[in-house]
C-alpha positions in Angstrom: 1.3 -34.2 14.2 -0.2 -34.8 10.7 -3.2 -36.3 12.4 -3.4 -33.4 15.0 -3.5 -31.2 12.2 -6.2 -33.0 10.0 -8.6 -33.3 13.2 -8.1 -29.8 13.9 -9.0 -29.0 10.2 -12.1 -30.9 10.3 -12.9 -29.3 13.5 -12.7 -26.1 12.5 -13.9 -26.0 8.8 -17.4 -24.6 9.2 -16.4 -22.1 11.7 -16.2 -18.2 11.0 -12.9 -16.6 10.5 -12.4 -13.1 12.2 -9.4 -11.0 11.5 -8.6 -8.4 14.2 -6.1 -5.9 14.5 -6.5 -4.8 17.9 -3.7 -1.8 17.7 -5.2 -0.5 14.7 -7.5 2.6 15.9 -8.6 3.8 12.5 -11.3 2.1 10.2 -10.4 1.1 6.8 -12.1 4.4 5.0 -9.9 6.4 7.8 -6.5 4.4 7.0 -6.9 5.1 2.9 -7.8 8.7 3.3 -4.8 9.3 5.5 -2.3 7.5 3.1 -3.6 9.0 -0.2 -3.4 12.3 1.6 0.3 11.6 2.4 1.0 10.4 -1.0 -0.3 13.8 -2.3 1.8 15.7 0.0 4.8 13.7 -1.2 3.7 14.0 -4.9 3.3 17.9 -4.4 6.7 18.2 -2.8 8.5 16.2 -5.7 6.5 18.6 -8.0 7.4 21.6 -6.2 11.2 20.9 -6.1 12.9 23.9 -8.1 16.3 22.5 -7.1 15.7 20.1 -10.1 16.4 21.0 -13.8 13.9 20.5 -16.5 16.1 17.4 -17.5 15.0 15.9 -14.1 11.6 15.7 -14.9 11.5 12.0 -15.5 13.2 11.5 -12.2 10.1 13.5 -10.7 7.9 11.3 -12.6 9.7 8.3 -11.3 9.5 9.3 -7.8 5.8 9.9 -8.1 5.5 6.4 -9.6 7.2 4.9 -6.5 5.2 6.7 -4.1 1.8 5.3 -5.8 4.0 1.8 -5.6 5.0 2.3 -1.7 1.1 2.8 -1.2 0.1 -0.8 -3.0 -1.2 1.0 -6.1 -0.7 -0.8 -9.3 0.4 1.3 -12.2 -0.4 -1.5 -15.0 2.9 -2.3 -15.9 3.9 1.7 -17.1 6.3 1.7 -14.6 9.1 -0.5 -16.9 11.7 2.4 -17.8 
């Protein structure tokens, strides 16, 4: 099997690679915009939650940070609390 892989790697080493997601209907910009909009809605909902006491503001910030992290946004190590 190793020789098979070596021959295949050599045969394909100069070929162009194309990644395709056949089920994705949006372009990259539309995907990012949609995810950002959904994140902003979630952040707004967290901040508008009047059921929380002011001492719960920390938890609001935590939820906002988690929302950003869920999107894959790096918060530069600020989330160590």
